[in-house]
C-alpha positions as CSV (number, residue, x, y, z in Angstrom):
1,M,-0.9,-9.9,-16.5
2,K,-2.8,-13.3,-18.9
3,I,-1.4,-13.6,-22.7
4,D,-4.1,-15.0,-24.6
5,A,-3.7,-17.8,-27.5
6,S,-2.7,-15.2,-29.8
7,G,-0.1,-13.3,-27.4
8,R,-1.7,-10.7,-26.8
9,P,-2.5,-9.4,-23.2
10,Q,-5.2,-10.4,-21.5
11,L,-6.6,-8.0,-18.8
12,E,-7.9,-9.0,-16.1
13,A,-11.3,-7.5,-14.6
14,V,-12.0,-7.6,-11.4
15,R,-15.3,-6.1,-9.4
16,L,-15.3,-5.5,-5.9
17,T,-18.2,-3.7,-3.7
18,W,-16.8,-1.3,-1.4
19,S,-16.5,-1.7,2.5
20,G,-13.7,-0.3,3.4
21,K,-10.1,-1.4,4.0
22,D,-10.5,-5.3,2.9
23,T,-11.4,-3.7,-0.6
24,S,-8.8,-1.4,-0.6
25,A,-6.8,-4.0,0.0
26,Y,-8.2,-6.4,-2.6
27,A,-8.0,-3.5,-4.9
28,I,-4.3,-3.0,-5.0
29,E,-3.8,-6.9,-5.2
30,A,-5.0,-6.2,-8.4
31,L,-3.8,-3.2,-9.2
32,Q,-0.2,-5.0,-8.5
33,R,-1.6,-7.6,-11.3
34,Q,-2.1,-4.5,-13.6
35,A,-6.0,-5.7,-13.4
36,K,-9.1,-2.7,-14.6
37,V,-10.7,-2.2,-11.5
38,E,-14.5,-1.7,-10.9
39,I,-15.6,-0.6,-7.4
40,A,-19.4,-0.6,-6.7
41,L,-19.4,2.5,-4.2
42,P,-22.4,2.8,-1.9
43,G,-25.4,4.7,-3.5
44,S,-25.6,6.6,-0.2
45,I,-23.0,8.6,-1.2
46,H,-23.8,9.6,-4.8
47,H,-25.2,13.5,-3.5
48,A,-22.2,14.2,-1.5
49,L,-19.9,13.1,-4.5
50,F,-22.1,15.5,-6.2
51,S,-21.8,18.4,-4.2
52,R,-18.2,17.7,-3.6
53,L,-17.5,18.1,-7.7
54,N,-19.6,20.4,-8.5
55,S,-19.0,22.3,-5.6
56,Q,-20.2,25.5,-8.1
57,A,-23.6,23.9,-9.5
58,G,-26.3,25.6,-8.7
59,N,-29.9,23.6,-7.3
60,A,-31.3,23.1,-10.7
61,A,-28.1,21.3,-11.6
62,V,-29.3,17.1,-12.9
63,E,-27.3,15.4,-10.3
64,A,-24.5,13.6,-12.3
65,V,-21.1,12.8,-11.6
66,D,-18.9,12.2,-15.1
67,A,-15.2,12.1,-14.0
68,S,-11.8,11.1,-14.7
69,G,-8.3,11.6,-13.0
70,G,-5.8,10.2,-10.9
71,A,-4.9,10.2,-7.2
72,E,-6.4,13.8,-6.9
73,L,-9.9,12.3,-8.0
74,I,-9.1,9.6,-5.2
75,A,-8.1,12.2,-2.9
76,T,-11.4,13.7,-3.0
77,L,-13.3,10.9,-2.2
78,A,-11.2,9.9,1.0
79,T,-12.6,13.1,2.1
80,L,-16.4,11.7,2.4
81,A,-17.2,9.7,5.2
82,G,-17.3,6.2,5.1
83,M,-14.5,6.4,2.4
84,E,-11.5,7.1,4.2
85,A,-9.4,4.1,3.2
86,M,-10.2,5.3,-0.2
87,A,-6.8,7.2,0.6
88,E,-5.1,3.8,0.5
89,L,-5.2,3.7,-3.3
90,A,-3.5,6.6,-4.5
91,E,-0.1,6.4,-3.9
92,P,-0.3,2.7,-6.0
93,L,-2.0,4.2,-8.3
94,T,0.7,7.2,-9.3
95,R,3.1,4.3,-9.1
96,W,1.8,1.7,-11.8
97,G,0.5,4.8,-13.9
98,Y,-3.4,4.1,-13.6
99,R,-6.3,6.3,-14.4
100,V,-9.7,6.8,-12.3
101,H,-13.0,7.5,-13.4
102,L,-15.9,8.1,-11.2
103,I,-19.8,7.9,-12.5
104,S,-22.6,8.5,-10.3
105,P,-25.7,8.0,-10.2
106,G,-24.8,4.4,-9.3
107,P,-21.8,4.5,-8.2
108,V,-18.8,3.0,-10.0
109,L,-15.3,3.7,-9.8
110,S,-13.1,2.3,-12.5
111,L,-9.7,2.0,-11.9
112,I,-7.9,1.5,-15.5
113,P,-4.8,0.5,-16.1
114,P,-2.1,2.4,-18.6
115,Q,-2.5,0.0,-21.0
116,M,-5.9,0.7,-21.6
117,A,-5.5,4.0,-21.4
């Protein structure tokens, strides 16, 4: 973690675009530095995300996702086709006390360090 001129911690922000295992590896490196990480996920998974996270929603529901959690949210994402490598993030997120926020459409996954909670 960097310190600004006044001695306060300055959080690093890392923005990635999902491409599988490589993205997980870059994200884990950033988590080790206690950075906030935002991962742009493929737009093509929006409907699958909504359906998986809102299984009780009716056909007329607006397809929007705004979910927060931890490793359990990552585990759910990792069950979607093309997102399996996301599972590699679960243990480091738990170890370093990160929380997870997912919004879609977009979709964007934010990995938020404990000092921002």
